N, C-alpha and C positions, 0 to 999 in steps of 0.2 A: 652597643650601633643598634636604635631601634628603626630596622627596615621598611618600617610602616608608612612610607610616606605616601608623597601624594601617584595614585596609579595614573590620575591622567595622563599627567604630566611625564610617567616613564615609558606611559604608551604611546607620544608624540614625539617623543623624542627617538623611540626606537624605529617607529614609521616613519621619521625625516633619517633615519640613517640608513634602513633598509635597500630606497634604490643605489643610494651609493653607494654602497657594498657589492652591491649586484653589477651595476656599471664599473666598479672596478675589477670585481669577477672577468667580467666580460672582456676588459681591454685586454685581461692578463692569458688569454686564448681559452676559458672556462665557454663551452658550449651547454648555456642554460637550460637547453631542451631536453639535456641528458640528467639522471637522478644524480647524485650529488648527498654525503654524507653530513649533514649539516649538523655542527658539536654547539650546544647551548653552554653557557654558563654563568653559574650559580653563588653566589655565596652569602654565609650564615653565621650569625656568633654562636648559636646554639646546635650543639650534634642532634638534638630531639626535632629542633626547626628542621633542620637539614635533612631528617630522616622520613618527617613526615610528607616534605617534599616532594623527595625520592617517592612515594610511595602512592601521593597524585599523578605525578609524572607516568609513573609507568601503569595508570588506572586509565591516562587519557589516552585518546584517540587523533590523531590531528590525518585530516584527509585522507582515513584510511591506513595511515601510516603509527606504528607504536613507534612510542621514544625507547631506546635502550639507554641503558644507565653505564656509564664508562667509570667512571670514579669518583671517589670524595678524599679530599686530602684537608689534612690540617695545615695552618701557616704554619711557615717556620718563625715566624716573629709572634704569634699570637695565637697559642693554642687553642683558644676558644672559637676561632673564627676557620671556617669550613669553607672548601669548594665543592662545589656538586656538577658537574658535566655530565650532560645526556643527550646522544645523538639521536636523529632522525633520520631517515632516505626519502628521498624526494625529488621530485623536479622544482629547483627551485624560483618557481615564477613567482613576480611581486604578491599575489594573491596569498597564495602559499605562506612565504614569508611572511606575510603579517600578518596571518589568522595563526603565525607557530608564536612571534614572538606575542602578540597579544594572550595569547593563553597561556605563555611563557612569564610575563607579567601579571597577569593574575592573582596564576598560580602562587609566584614566590612572593606577592604581597600580602596573599592569606594565610601564608606560613611565616611571615615575619620572618624573610630573605630576598635576597636581591636579585633580579636580571641582570648581568650583565652583559648581555648578547650572544650573537653567534658567528661562527667561523665558517668556513669549509676550502679545501683544497679544490683549486681547479678542474675540471674533470672535460677532456677534448672530445 
């Protein structure tokens, strides 16, 4: 599968989902004024693409925070499909989240990967 699809559509989709996710976190007791560990999930069909994306993420700053590599996993059903997780610690304001997801979508697109989105655990 070629993930090199429409970057504009992917960016708009993430920007539409970001406030909904933040609202859900807030309604579940998260204090959005506190630092959260935000985990970003990427998919790729080639380990070379995933490794290239991983290197780009490691070298990019987002609001003075560094991305931290968590894991690369092979798919159980497709040995060529890989999942990459990177985390970043910051206050999850809508501006910070939008900047982060814009960067993640762009880097995934440039490296023939797919940005699936982000998640975090509520910090009270």
